[in-house]
C-alpha positions, 0 to 999 in steps of 0.5 A: 264204220266196219265195227258199227256195220257188224253189230247193226244186224244184231240190234233191234230197230229201235236202237238202229234208229238211235245209231242212225240219228247219232251218225247224222248228228256226227256228220253234221258236226264233222262234214268232212266225213260225209262221204263215208257216212253217206256210203254207210247209210246207203249200205244199211238201207239195204239191210233188214229193218222196219219202216221207222228204221228205213225212214230214219236212214232216208231222213239222215241222208236227206239232212246231209244233202240239205245241210252239208255243202259238198254232199251233192258230189256224193248224191249217188247213194241218195238216188238209190234212196229216192228209188226205194222211198218212191216204192214205199210211198214217201212224198217228202221234199229233198232240198239240194245245195242250190236251194231249190226244193225237189218234190219226191213222189 
């Protein structure tokens, strides 16, 4: 993950979105690595980038929370995401392990 973090600042937002989508797919296939991936996604959310990149990161985090059973233990990065996205006007839905939807915004 350190190698990926290193080159994320050197690539365009379009390619960053592809990388984030690949990380999301990997995490859904290998849920045991979700803690590392959530921390990585929360970290790159702080980096420079446009709306599409930030949106892809937030959607990846929400998908992980929604589809990976034990990810609720790693929700701290998602709380930061919630705060950042409220500032940008996002009004999507985050569904946790309990199955109940939490309306954002």
